[in-house]
CHARMM-style PDB file with segment names, atoms N, HN, CA, C and O in Angstrom:
ATOM      1  N   UNK     1       1.235  -0.928   0.083  1.00  0.00      PROA
ATOM      2  CA  UNK     1      -0.352   0.253   0.242  1.00  0.00      PROA
ATOM      3  C   UNK     1       0.565   1.075   0.205  1.00  0.00      PROA
ATOM      4  O   UNK     1       0.288   2.103  -0.413  1.00  0.00      PROA
ATOM      5  N   UNK     2       2.613   0.946   1.090  1.00  0.00      PROA
ATOM      6  HN  UNK     2       2.838   0.111   1.592  1.00  0.00      PROA
ATOM      7  CA  UNK     2       2.190   2.516   0.888  1.00  0.00      PROA
ATOM      8  C   UNK     2       3.290   2.420  -0.591  1.00  0.00      PROA
ATOM      9  O   UNK     2       3.540   3.592  -0.872  1.00  0.00      PROA
ATOM     10  N   UNK     3       3.928   1.591  -1.483  1.00  0.00      PROA
ATOM     11  HN  UNK     3       3.725   0.639  -1.255  1.00  0.00      PROA
ATOM     12  CA  UNK     3       4.831   1.291  -2.408  1.00  0.00      PROA
ATOM     13  C   UNK     3       4.072   2.178  -3.260  1.00  0.00      PROA
ATOM     14  O   UNK     3       4.561   3.168  -3.803  1.00  0.00      PROA
ATOM     15  N   UNK     4       2.415   1.666  -3.409  1.00  0.00      PROA
ATOM     16  HN  UNK     4       2.019   0.861  -2.968  1.00  0.00      PROA
ATOM     17  CA  UNK     4       1.671   2.634  -4.707  1.00  0.00      PROA
ATOM     18  C   UNK     4       1.177   3.689  -4.081  1.00  0.00      PROA
ATOM     19  O   UNK     4       0.713   4.481  -4.901  1.00  0.00      PROA
ATOM     20  N   UNK     5       1.023   4.219  -2.459  1.00  0.00      PROA
ATOM     21  HN  UNK     5       1.400   3.575  -1.793  1.00  0.00      PROA
ATOM     22  CA  UNK     5       1.084   5.559  -2.783  1.00  0.00      PROA
ATOM     23  C   UNK     5       2.987   6.724  -2.545  1.00  0.00      PROA
ATOM     24  O   UNK     5       3.026   7.928  -2.291  1.00  0.00      PROA
ATOM     25  N   UNK     6       3.434   6.385  -2.619  1.00  0.00      PROA
ATOM     26  HN  UNK     6       3.402   5.407  -2.826  1.00  0.00      PROA
ATOM     27  CA  UNK     6       4.616   6.520  -3.159  1.00  0.00      PROA
ATOM     28  C   UNK     6       5.186   6.718  -4.509  1.00  0.00      PROA
ATOM     29  O   UNK     6       6.229   7.303  -4.804  1.00  0.00      PROA
ATOM     30  N   UNK     7       4.255   6.082  -5.348  1.00  0.00      PROA
ATOM     31  HN  UNK     7       3.408   5.607  -5.109  1.00  0.00      PROA
ATOM     32  CA  UNK     7       4.099   5.833  -7.249  1.00  0.00      PROA
ATOM     33  C   UNK     7       3.660   6.377  -7.314  1.00  0.00      PROA
ATOM     34  O   UNK     7       4.130   7.016  -8.256  1.00  0.00      PROA
ATOM     35  N   UNK     8       2.520   7.035  -6.856  1.00  0.00      PROA
ATOM     36  HN  UNK     8       2.139   6.516  -6.091  1.00  0.00      PROA
ATOM     37  CA  UNK     8       1.147   7.796  -7.097  1.00  0.00      PROA
ATOM     38  C   UNK     8       2.078   9.525  -6.432  1.00  0.00      PROA
ATOM     39  O   UNK     8       1.852  10.670  -6.822  1.00  0.00      PROA
ATOM     40  N   UNK     9       2.749   9.218  -5.725  1.00  0.00      PROA
ATOM     41  HN  UNK     9       2.932   8.287  -5.409  1.00  0.00      PROA
ATOM     42  CA  UNK     9       3.221  10.724  -5.834  1.00  0.00      PROA
ATOM     43  C   UNK     9       4.561  10.988  -6.627  1.00  0.00      PROA
ATOM     44  O   UNK     9       4.809  12.139  -6.984  1.00  0.00      PROA
ATOM     45  N   UNK    10       5.671   9.675  -6.990  1.00  0.00      PROA
ATOM     46  HN  UNK    10       5.469   8.740  -6.699  1.00  0.00      PROA
ATOM     47  CA  UNK    10       6.170   9.720  -7.694  1.00  0.00      PROA
ATOM     48  C   UNK    10       5.729  10.431  -9.658  1.00  0.00      PROA
ATOM     49  O   UNK    10       6.354  11.214 -10.373  1.00  0.00      PROA
ATOM     50  N   UNK    11       4.909   9.956  -9.799  1.00  0.00      PROA
ATOM     51  HN  UNK    11       4.402   9.320  -9.218  1.00  0.00      PROA
ATOM     52  CA  UNK    11       3.791  10.324 -11.329  1.00  0.00      PROA
ATOM     53  C   UNK    11       3.631  11.438 -11.194  1.00  0.00      PROA
ATOM     54  O   UNK    11       3.948  12.054 -12.211  1.00  0.00      PROA
ATOM     55  N   UNK    12       2.991  12.545  -9.764  1.00  0.00      PROA
ATOM     56  HN  UNK    12       2.733  12.045  -8.937  1.00  0.00      PROA
ATOM     57  CA  UNK    12       2.684  13.566 -10.252  1.00  0.00      PROA
ATOM     58  C   UNK    12       4.000  14.178  -9.903  1.00  0.00      PROA
ATOM     59  O   UNK    12       4.374  15.105 -10.621  1.00  0.00      PROA
ATOM     60  N   UNK    13       4.600  13.882  -9.117  1.00  0.00      PROA
ATOM     61  HN  UNK    13       4.295  13.129  -8.533  1.00  0.00      PROA
ATOM     62  CA  UNK    13       5.626  14.908  -9.653  1.00  0.00      PROA
ATOM     63  C   UNK    13       6.373  14.995 -10.822  1.00  0.00      PROA
ATOM     64  O   UNK    13       6.771  16.037 -11.343  1.00  0.00      PROA
ATOM     65  N   UNK    14       6.568  13.724 -11.258  1.00  0.00      PROA
ATOM     66  HN  UNK    14       6.244  12.878 -10.834  1.00  0.00      PROA
ATOM     67  CA  UNK    14       7.216  13.924 -12.803  1.00  0.00      PROA
ATOM     68  C   UNK    14       6.068  14.463 -13.909  1.00  0.00      PROA
ATOM     69  O   UNK    14       6.406  15.085 -14.916  1.00  0.00      PROA
ATOM     70  N   UNK    15       5.126  14.249 -13.695  1.00  0.00      PROA
ATOM     71  HN  UNK    15       4.852  13.744 -12.876  1.00  0.00      PROA
ATOM     72  CA  UNK    15       4.015  15.073 -14.653  1.00  0.00      PROA
ATOM     73  C   UNK    15       3.889  16.234 -14.340  1.00  0.00      PROA
ATOM     74  O   UNK    15       3.555  16.973 -15.266  1.00  0.00      PROA
ATOM     75  N   UNK    16       4.084  16.865 -12.997  1.00  0.00      PROA
ATOM     76  HN  UNK    16       4.356  16.264 -12.245  1.00  0.00      PROA
ATOM     77  CA  UNK    16       4.567  18.153 -12.658  1.00  0.00      PROA
ATOM     78  C   UNK    16       5.508  18.775 -13.539  1.00  0.00      PROA
ATOM     79  O   UNK    16       5.254  19.654 -14.362  1.00  0.00      PROA
ATOM     80  N   UNK    17       6.843  18.137 -13.250  1.00  0.00      PROA
ATOM     81  HN  UNK    17       7.050  17.422 -12.581  1.00  0.00      PROA
ATOM     82  CA  UNK    17       8.315  18.816 -13.649  1.00  0.00      PROA
ATOM     83  C   UNK    17       7.696  18.383 -15.112  1.00  0.00      PROA
ATOM     84  O   UNK    17       8.686  17.692 -15.353  1.00  0.00      PROA
ATOM     85  N   UNK    18       7.038  18.241 -16.074  1.00  0.00      PROA
ATOM     86  HN  UNK    18       6.234  18.802 -15.878  1.00  0.00      PROA
ATOM     87  CA  UNK    18       6.904  17.591 -17.205  1.00  0.00      PROA
ATOM     88  C   UNK    18       6.894  18.874 -17.798  1.00  0.00      PROA
ATOM     89  O   UNK    18       7.642  19.482 -18.564  1.00  0.00      PROA
ATOM     90  N   UNK    19       5.581  19.164 -17.084  1.00  0.00      PROA
ATOM     91  HN  UNK    19       4.974  18.670 -16.461  1.00  0.00      PROA
ATOM     92  CA  UNK    19       4.237  20.627 -17.787  1.00  0.00      PROA
ATOM     93  C   UNK    19       5.104  22.209 -17.299  1.00  0.00      PROA
ATOM     94  O   UNK    19       4.968  23.390 -17.617  1.00  0.00      PROA
ATOM     95  N   UNK    20       5.713  21.698 -16.680  1.00  0.00      PROA
ATOM     96  HN  UNK    20       5.823  20.739 -16.421  1.00  0.00      PROA
ATOM     97  CA  UNK    20       6.776  23.425 -16.215  1.00  0.00      PROA
ATOM     98  C   UNK    20       7.942  23.038 -17.274  1.00  0.00      PROA
ATOM     99  O   UNK    20       8.037  23.700 -18.308  1.00  0.00      PROA
ATOM    100  N   UNK    21       8.852  21.934 -17.005  1.00  0.00      PROA
ATOM    101  HN  UNK    21       8.775  21.397 -16.165  1.00  0.00      PROA
ATOM    102  CA  UNK    21       9.422  22.204 -18.534  1.00  0.00      PROA
ATOM    103  C   UNK    21       8.993  22.545 -19.934  1.00  0.00      PROA
ATOM    104  O   UNK    21       9.567  23.079 -20.883  1.00  0.00      PROA
ATOM    105  N   UNK    22       7.839  22.075 -19.749  1.00  0.00      PROA
ATOM    106  HN  UNK    22       7.373  21.641 -18.978  1.00  0.00      PROA
ATOM    107  CA  UNK    22       7.457  22.571 -21.490  1.00  0.00      PROA
ATOM    108  C   UNK    22       6.867  23.992 -21.168  1.00  0.00      PROA
ATOM    109  O   UNK    22       6.921  24.665 -22.198  1.00  0.00      PROA
ATOM    110  N   UNK    23       6.417  24.579 -20.302  1.00  0.00      PROA
ATOM    111  HN  UNK    23       6.374  24.032 -19.465  1.00  0.00      PROA
ATOM    112  CA  UNK    23       6.037  26.328 -20.269  1.00  0.00      PROA
ATOM    113  C   UNK    23       7.313  26.852 -20.039  1.00  0.00      PROA
ATOM    114  O   UNK    23       7.514  28.066 -20.069  1.00  0.00      PROA
ATOM    115  N   UNK    24       8.139  26.082 -19.825  1.00  0.00      PROA
ATOM    116  HN  UNK    24       7.976  25.096 -19.801  1.00  0.00      PROA
ATOM    117  CA  UNK    24       9.363  27.340 -19.745  1.00  0.00      PROA
ATOM    118  C   UNK    24       9.538  27.508 -21.766  1.00  0.00      PROA
ATOM    119  O   UNK    24       9.690  28.506 -22.471  1.00  0.00      PROA
ATOM    120  N   UNK    25       9.478  26.747 -21.943  1.00  0.00      PROA
ATOM    121  HN  UNK    25       9.354  25.937 -21.370  1.00  0.00      PROA
ATOM    122  CA  UNK    25       9.639  27.328 -23.693  1.00  0.00      PROA
ATOM    123  C   UNK    25       8.631  28.671 -24.064  1.00  0.00      PROA
ATOM    124  O   UNK    25       8.747  29.248 -25.145  1.00  0.00      PROA
ATOM    125  N   UNK    26       7.422  29.180 -22.814  1.00  0.00      PROA
ATOM    126  HN  UNK    26       7.328  28.711 -21.935  1.00  0.00      PROA
ATOM    127  CA  UNK    26       6.957  29.665 -22.788  1.00  0.00      PROA
ATOM    128  C   UNK    26       7.235  31.345 -22.356  1.00  0.00      PROA
ATOM    129  O   UNK    26       6.664  32.388 -22.675  1.00  0.00      PROA
ATOM    130  N   UNK    27       8.333  31.048 -21.527  1.00  0.00      PROA
ATOM    131  HN  UNK    27       8.796  30.200 -21.269  1.00  0.00      PROA
ATOM    132  CA  UNK    27       8.928  31.663 -20.894  1.00  0.00      PROA
ATOM    133  C   UNK    27       8.472  31.762 -19.321  1.00  0.00      PROA
ATOM    134  O   UNK    27       8.591  32.710 -18.545  1.00  0.00      PROA
ATOM    135  N   UNK    28       7.941  30.537 -19.126  1.00  0.00      PROA
ATOM    136  HN  UNK    28       7.844  29.766 -19.756  1.00  0.00      PROA
ATOM    137  CA  UNK    28       7.605  30.407 -17.259  1.00  0.00      PROA
ATOM    138  C   UNK    28       7.389  29.236 -16.865  1.00  0.00      PROA
ATOM    139  O   UNK    28       6.973  28.354 -17.615  1.00  0.00      PROA
ATOM    140  N   UNK    29       7.679  29.051 -15.464  1.00  0.00      PROA
ATOM    141  HN  UNK    29       8.017  29.768 -14.855  1.00  0.00      PROA
ATOM    142  CA  UNK    29       9.207  28.808 -14.647  1.00  0.00      PROA
ATOM    143  C   UNK    29       8.116  28.447 -13.671  1.00  0.00      PROA
ATOM    144  O   UNK    29       8.170  29.349 -12.835  1.00  0.00      PROA
ATOM    145  N   UNK    30       6.933  27.420 -13.247  1.00  0.00      PROA
ATOM    146  HN  UNK    30       6.889  26.688 -13.927  1.00  0.00      PROA
ATOM    147  CA  UNK    30       6.068  27.425 -12.333  1.00  0.00      PROA
ATOM    148  C   UNK    30       6.691  27.372 -10.935  1.00  0.00      PROA
ATOM    149  O   UNK    30       6.113  27.646  -9.884  1.00  0.00      PROA
ATOM    150  N   UNK    31       7.978  26.971 -11.089  1.00  0.00      PROA
ATOM    151  HN  UNK    31       8.447  26.749 -11.944  1.00  0.00      PROA
ATOM    152  CA  UNK    31       8.519  26.149  -9.592  1.00  0.00      PROA
ATOM    153  C   UNK    31       9.682  27.850  -9.526  1.00  0.00      PROA
ATOM    154  O   UNK    31      10.758  27.560  -9.004  1.00  0.00      PROA
ATOM    155  N   UNK    32       9.649  28.527  -9.706  1.00  0.00      PROA
ATOM    156  HN  UNK    32       8.774  28.762 -10.130  1.00  0.00      PROA
ATOM    157  CA  UNK    32      10.801  29.493  -9.587  1.00  0.00      PROA
ATOM    158  C   UNK    32       9.220  30.793  -9.066  1.00  0.00      PROA
ATOM    159  O   UNK    32       9.215  31.287  -7.939  1.00  0.00      PROA
ATOM    160  N   UNK    33       8.115  31.109 -10.066  1.00  0.00      PROA
ATOM    161  HN  UNK    33       8.119  30.707 -10.982  1.00  0.00      PROA
ATOM    162  CA  UNK    33       7.288  31.733  -9.135  1.00  0.00      PROA
ATOM    163  C   UNK    33       6.800  30.579  -8.125  1.00  0.00      PROA
ATOM    164  O   UNK    33       5.836  31.238  -7.733  1.00  0.00      PROA
ATOM    165  N   UNK    34       6.757  30.103  -7.832  1.00  0.00      PROA
ATOM    166  HN  UNK    34       7.539  29.567  -8.150  1.00  0.00      PROA
ATOM    167  CA  UNK    34       6.379  29.216  -6.214  1.00  0.00      PROA
ATOM    168  C   UNK    34       7.192  29.612  -5.248  1.00  0.00      PROA
ATOM    169  O   UNK    34       6.846  29.657  -4.067  1.00  0.00      PROA
ATOM    170  N   UNK    35       8.389  29.944  -5.693  1.00  0.00      PROA
ATOM    171  HN  UNK    35       8.670  29.907  -6.652  1.00  0.00      PROA
ATOM    172  CA  UNK    35       9.543  29.984  -4.886  1.00  0.00      PROA
ATOM    173  C   UNK    35       9.771  31.602  -4.852  1.00  0.00      PROA
ATOM    174  O   UNK    35      10.692  32.169  -4.265  1.00  0.00      PROA
ATOM    175  N   UNK    36       8.922  32.108  -5.471  1.00  0.00      PROA
ATOM    176  HN  UNK    36       8.174  31.647  -5.949  1.00  0.00      PROA
ATOM    177  CA  UNK    36       8.834  33.997  -5.836  1.00  0.00      PROA
ATOM    178  C   UNK    36      10.878  34.287  -5.879  1.00  0.00      PROA
ATOM    179  O   UNK    36      11.095  35.401  -5.402  1.00  0.00      PROA
ATOM    180  N   UNK    37      11.697  33.855  -6.140  1.00  0.00      PROA
ATOM    181  HN  UNK    37      11.521  32.950  -6.528  1.00  0.00      PROA
ATOM    182  CA  UNK    37      12.387  33.999  -6.994  1.00  0.00      PROA
ATOM    183  C   UNK    37      12.965  34.108  -8.082  1.00  0.00      PROA
ATOM    184  O   UNK    37      14.066  33.579  -8.235  1.00  0.00      PROA
ATOM    185  N   UNK    38      12.677  34.445  -8.560  1.00  0.00      PROA
ATOM    186  HN  UNK    38      11.783  34.874  -8.435  1.00  0.00      PROA
ATOM    187  CA  UNK    38      12.721  34.366 -10.091  1.00  0.00      PROA
ATOM    188  C   UNK    38      13.865  34.549 -10.753  1.00  0.00      PROA
ATOM    189  O   UNK    38      14.429  35.633 -10.901  1.00  0.00      PROA
ATOM    190  N   UNK    39      14.145  33.734 -11.068  1.00  0.00      PROA
ATOM    191  HN  UNK    39      13.688  32.853 -10.948  1.00  0.00      PROA
ATOM    192  CA  UNK    39      16.015  33.644 -11.584  1.00  0.00      PROA
ATOM    193  C   UNK    39      17.092  33.154 -10.960  1.00  0.00      PROA
ATOM    194  O   UNK    39      18.145  32.731 -11.437  1.00  0.00      PROA
ATOM    195  N   UNK    40      16.589  33.286  -9.401  1.00  0.00      PROA
ATOM    196  HN  UNK    40      15.733  33.629  -9.014  1.00  0.00      PROA
ATOM    197  CA  UNK    40      17.148  33.234  -8.024  1.00  0.00      PROA
ATOM    198  C   UNK    40      17.319  31.373  -7.824  1.00  0.00      PROA
ATOM    199  O   UNK    40      16.725  30.590  -8.566  1.00  0.00      PROA
ATOM    200  N   UNK    41      17.862  31.113  -7.153  1.00  0.00      PROA
ATOM    201  HN  UNK    41      18.344  31.749  -6.551  1.00  0.00      PROA
ATOM    202  CA  UNK    41      17.800  29.545  -6.369  1.00  0.00      PROA
ATOM    203  C   UNK    41      17.230  30.337  -4.988  1.00  0.00      PROA
ATOM    204  O   UNK    41      17.662  31.359  -4.455  1.00  0.00      PROA
ATOM    205  N   UNK    42      15.763  29.219  -4.505  1.00  0.00      PROA
ATOM    206  HN  UNK    42      15.412  28.389  -4.937  1.00  0.00      PROA
ATOM    207  CA  UNK    42      15.546  29.055  -3.360  1.00  0.00      PROA
ATOM    208  C   UNK    42      15.537  27.873  -2.337  1.00  0.00      PROA
ATOM    209  O   UNK    42      15.939  26.776  -2.726  1.00  0.00      PROA
ATOM    210  N   UNK    43      15.145  28.017  -1.178  1.00  0.00      PROA
ATOM    211  HN  UNK    43      14.819  28.908  -0.862  1.00  0.00      PROA
ATOM    212  CA  UNK    43      15.042  26.944  -0.486  1.00  0.00      PROA
ATOM    213  C   UNK    43      14.190  25.986  -1.426  1.00  0.00      PROA
ATOM    214  O   UNK    43      14.400  24.868  -1.897  1.00  0.00      PROA
ATOM    215  N   UNK    44      13.151  26.885  -1.500  1.00  0.00      PROA
ATOM    216  HN  UNK    44      12.980  27.793  -1.117  1.00  0.00      PROA
ATOM    217  CA  UNK    44      11.921  26.003  -2.388  1.00  0.00      PROA
ATOM    218  C   UNK    44      12.388  24.984  -3.634  1.00  0.00      PROA
ATOM    219  O   UNK    44      12.613  23.798  -3.875  1.00  0.00      PROA
ATOM    220  N   UNK    45      12.368  26.383  -4.281  1.00  0.00      PROA
ATOM    221  HN  UNK    45      12.185  27.347  -4.085  1.00  0.00      PROA
ATOM    222  CA  UNK    45      13.131  25.878  -6.039  1.00  0.00      PROA
ATOM    223  C   UNK    45      13.673  24.485  -6.108  1.00  0.00      PROA
ATOM    224  O   UNK    45      13.233  23.716  -6.963  1.00  0.00      PROA
ATOM    225  N   UNK    46      14.973  23.961  -4.924  1.00  0.00      PROA
ATOM    226  HN  UNK    46      15.330  24.586  -4.230  1.00  0.00      PROA
ATOM    227  CA  UNK    46      15.915  22.897  -4.643  1.00  0.00      PROA
ATOM    228  C   UNK    46      14.919  22.419  -4.016  1.00  0.00      PROA
ATOM    229  O   UNK    46      15.329  21.261  -3.936  1.00  0.00      PROA
ATOM    230  N   UNK    47      13.933  22.403  -3.509  1.00  0.00      PROA
ATOM    231  HN  UNK    47      13.600  23.344  -3.574  1.00  0.00      PROA
ATOM    232  CA  UNK    47      13.398  20.925  -2.917  1.00  0.00      PROA
ATOM    233  C   UNK    47      12.342  20.077  -4.178  1.00  0.00      PROA
ATOM    234  O   UNK    47      12.157  18.881  -4.402  1.00  0.00      PROA
ATOM    235  N   UNK    48      11.766  21.410  -4.861  1.00  0.00      PROA
ATOM    236  HN  UNK    48      11.916  22.382  -4.680  1.00  0.00      PROA
ATOM    237  CA  UNK    48      10.779  20.824  -5.683  1.00  0.00      PROA
ATOM    238  C   UNK    48      11.874  20.088  -7.183  1.00  0.00      PROA
ATOM    239  O   UNK    48      11.756  19.079  -7.877  1.00  0.00      PROA
ATOM    240  N   UNK    49      12.726  21.050  -7.144  1.00  0.00      PROA
ATOM    241  HN  UNK    49      12.822  21.870  -6.580  1.00  0.00      PROA
ATOM    242  CA  UNK    49      13.383  20.306  -8.252  1.00  0.00      PROA
ATOM    243  C   UNK    49      14.315  19.155  -7.504  1.00  0.00      PROA
ATOM    244  O   UNK    49      15.094  18.596  -8.276  1.00  0.00      PROA
ATOM    245  N   UNK    50      14.346  18.832  -6.499  1.00  0.00      PROA
ATOM    246  HN  UNK    50      13.713  19.285  -5.872  1.00  0.00      PROA
ATOM    247  CA  UNK    50      15.112  17.597  -5.855  1.00  0.00      PROA
ATOM    248  C   UNK    50      13.895  16.743  -6.163  1.00  0.00      PROA
ATOM    249  O   UNK    50      14.029  15.774  -6.911  1.00  0.00      PROA
ATOM    250  N   UNK    51      13.003  16.970  -5.761  1.00  0.00      PROA
ATOM    251  HN  UNK    51      12.895  17.756  -5.154  1.00  0.00      PROA
ATOM    252  CA  UNK    51      12.370  15.514  -5.826  1.00  0.00      PROA
ATOM    253  C   UNK    51      11.453  15.519  -6.833  1.00  0.00      PROA
ATOM    254  O   UNK    51      10.320  15.039  -6.843  1.00  0.00      PROA
ATOM    255  N   UNK    52      12.071  16.128  -7.710  1.00  0.00      PROA
ATOM    256  HN  UNK    52      12.992  16.518  -7.702  1.00  0.00      PROA
ATOM    257  CA  UNK    52      11.340  15.617  -9.477  1.00  0.00      PROA
ATOM    258  C   UNK    52      12.588  15.128  -9.236  1.00  0.00      PROA
ATOM    259  O   UNK    52      12.514  14.428  -8.226  1.00  0.00      PROA
ATOM    260  N   UNK    53      13.850  15.153  -9.723  1.00  0.00      PROA
ATOM    261  HN  UNK    53      13.910  15.722 -10.543  1.00  0.00      PROA
ATOM    262  CA  UNK    53      15.142  14.842 -10.141  1.00  0.00      PROA
ATOM    263  C   UNK    53      15.419  13.093  -9.283  1.00  0.00      PROA
ATOM    264  O   UNK    53      16.227  12.221  -9.605  1.00  0.00      PROA
ATOM    265  N   UNK    54      14.653  13.093  -8.424  1.00  0.00      PROA
ATOM    266  HN  UNK    54      13.997  13.802  -8.162  1.00  0.00      PROA
ATOM    267  CA  UNK    54      15.355  11.700  -7.475  1.00  0.00      PROA
ATOM    268  C   UNK    54      14.209  11.113  -7.733  1.00  0.00      PROA
ATOM    269  O   UNK    54      14.286   9.887  -7.668  1.00  0.00      PROA
ATOM    270  N   UNK    55      13.042  11.587  -8.037  1.00  0.00      PROA
ATOM    271  HN  UNK    55      12.980  12.584  -8.090  1.00  0.00      PROA
ATOM    272  CA  UNK    55      11.573  10.683  -8.602  1.00  0.00      PROA
ATOM    273  C   UNK    55      11.797   9.993 -10.213  1.00  0.00      PROA
ATOM    274  O   UNK    55      11.622   8.860 -10.663  1.00  0.00      PROA
ATOM    275  N   UNK    56      12.281  11.317 -10.818  1.00  0.00      PROA
ATOM    276  HN  UNK    56      12.422  12.237 -10.452  1.00  0.00      PROA
ATOM    277  CA  UNK    56      13.013  10.596 -12.566  1.00  0.00      PROA
ATOM    278  C   UNK    56      14.492   9.584 -12.050  1.00  0.00      PROA
ATOM    279  O   UNK    56      15.201   9.036 -12.894  1.00  0.00      PROA
ATOM    280  N   UNK    57      14.661   9.520 -11.103  1.00  0.00      PROA
ATOM    281  HN  UNK    57      14.085   9.965 -10.418  1.00  0.00      PROA
ATOM    282  CA  UNK    57      16.069   8.322 -11.538  1.00  0.00      PROA
ATOM    283  C   UNK    57      15.694   7.021 -10.448  1.00  0.00      PROA
ATOM    284  O   UNK    57      16.142   5.878 -10.532  1.00  0.00      PROA
ATOM    285  N   UNK    58      14.588   7.631  -9.241  1.00  0.00      PROA
ATOM    286  HN  UNK    58      14.224   8.560  -9.172  1.00  0.00      PROA
ATOM    287  CA  UNK    58      14.244   6.414  -9.043  1.00  0.00      PROA
ATOM    288  C   UNK    58      12.798   5.693 -10.391  1.00  0.00      PROA
ATOM    289  O   UNK    58      12.213   4.624 -10.220  1.00  0.00      PROA
ATOM    290  N   UNK    59      12.608   6.461 -11.363  1.00  0.00      PROA
ATOM    291  HN  UNK    59      13.084   7.330 -11.501  1.00  0.00      PROA
ATOM    292  CA  UNK    59      11.706   5.867 -12.781  1.00  0.00      PROA
ATOM    293  C   UNK    59      12.309   4.823 -13.121  1.00  0.00      PROA
ATOM    294  O   UNK    59      12.165   3.609 -12.973  1.00  0.00      PROA
ATOM    295  N   UNK    60      13.144   5.644 -13.695  1.00  0.00      PROA
ATOM    296  HN  UNK    60      13.261   6.630 -13.815  1.00  0.00      PROA
ATOM    297  CA  UNK    60      14.310   5.068 -14.747  1.00  0.00      PROA
ATOM    298  C   UNK    60      15.456   3.626 -14.096  1.00  0.00      PROA
ATOM    299  O   UNK    60      15.805   2.698 -14.827  1.00  0.00      PROA
ATOM    300  N   UNK    61      15.822   3.742 -12.787  1.00  0.00      PROA
ATOM    301  HN  UNK    61      15.538   4.495 -12.193  1.00  0.00      PROA
ATOM    302  CA  UNK    61      15.768   2.631 -11.994  1.00  0.00      PROA
ATOM    303  C   UNK    61      15.096   1.432 -11.694  1.00  0.00      PROA
ATOM    304  O   UNK    61      15.601   0.370 -11.328  1.00  0.00      PROA
ATOM    305  N   UNK    62      13.628   1.762 -11.929  1.00  0.00      PROA
ATOM    306  HN  UNK    62      13.218   2.624 -12.227  1.00  0.00      PROA
ATOM    307  CA  UNK    62      12.458   0.368 -11.625  1.00  0.00      PROA
ATOM    308  C   UNK    62      12.417   0.192 -13.641  1.00  0.00      PROA
ATOM    309  O   UNK    62      12.689  -0.976 -13.917  1.00  0.00      PROA
ATOM    310  N   UNK    63      12.231   0.802 -14.561  1.00  0.00      PROA
ATOM    311  HN  UNK    63      12.010   1.751 -14.337  1.00  0.00      PROA
ATOM    312  CA  UNK    63      11.983   0.678 -15.817  1.00  0.00      PROA
ATOM    313  C   UNK    63      13.024   0.294 -16.472  1.00  0.00      PROA
ATOM    314  O   UNK    63      12.747   0.358 -17.669  1.00  0.00      PROA
ATOM    315  N   UNK    64      14.544  -0.233 -16.243  1.00  0.00      PROA
ATOM    316  HN  UNK    64      14.769  -0.284 -15.270  1.00  0.00      PROA
ATOM    317  CA  UNK    64      15.372  -0.298 -16.522  1.00  0.00      PROA
ATOM    318  C   UNK    64      15.776  -2.255 -15.538  1.00  0.00      PROA
ATOM    319  O   UNK    64      16.681  -3.081 -15.657  1.00  0.00      PROA
ATOM    320  N   UNK    65      14.401  -2.159 -14.602  1.00  0.00      PROA
ATOM    321  HN  UNK    65      13.666  -1.489 -14.506  1.00  0.00      PROA
ATOM    322  CA  UNK    65      14.562  -3.679 -14.001  1.00  0.00      PROA
ATOM    323  C   UNK    65      15.828  -3.294 -12.245  1.00  0.00      PROA
ATOM    324  O   UNK    65      15.842  -4.051 -11.274  1.00  0.00      PROA
ATOM    325  N   UNK    66      16.580  -2.157 -12.341  1.00  0.00      PROA
ATOM    326  HN  UNK    66      16.570  -1.542 -13.129  1.00  0.00      PROA
ATOM    327  CA  UNK    66      17.712  -2.254 -11.628  1.00  0.00      PROA
ATOM    328  C   UNK    66      16.951  -1.906 -10.025  1.00  0.00      PROA
ATOM    329  O   UNK    66      17.679  -1.307  -9.233  1.00  0.00      PROA
ATOM    330  N   UNK    67      15.496  -2.274  -9.540  1.00  0.00      PROA
ATOM    331  HN  UNK    67      14.904  -2.760 -10.183  1.00  0.00      PROA
ATOM    332  CA  UNK    67      14.689  -1.094  -8.306  1.00  0.00      PROA
ATOM    333  C   UNK    67      13.595  -1.877  -8.765  1.00  0.00      PROA
ATOM    334  O   UNK    67      12.953  -1.475  -9.736  1.00  0.00      PROA
ATOM    335  N   UNK    68      13.123  -3.565  -7.866  1.00  0.00      PROA
ATOM    336  HN  UNK    68      13.645  -3.892  -7.077  1.00  0.00      PROA
ATOM    337  CA  UNK    68      11.848  -4.124  -8.456  1.00  0.00      PROA
ATOM    338  C   UNK    68      10.981  -3.253  -7.261  1.00  0.00      PROA
ATOM    339  OT1 UNK    68       9.752  -3.316  -7.222  1.00  0.00      PROA
TER     340      UNK     68
END
């Protein structure tokens, strides 16, 4: 049950990260807007980008059968 919830959070983080990345084509970065530090690194930015990055690495590991 906990793994299913973790996977759901992971999927949402990856979806949000993908949408944010796509929006940068139009000069919009939701993460920097959330952190109120446009063009700056804030603790919120670091946490969000870190969570998205870790989710991506975990998903890649699962997809390549490095983790089950």
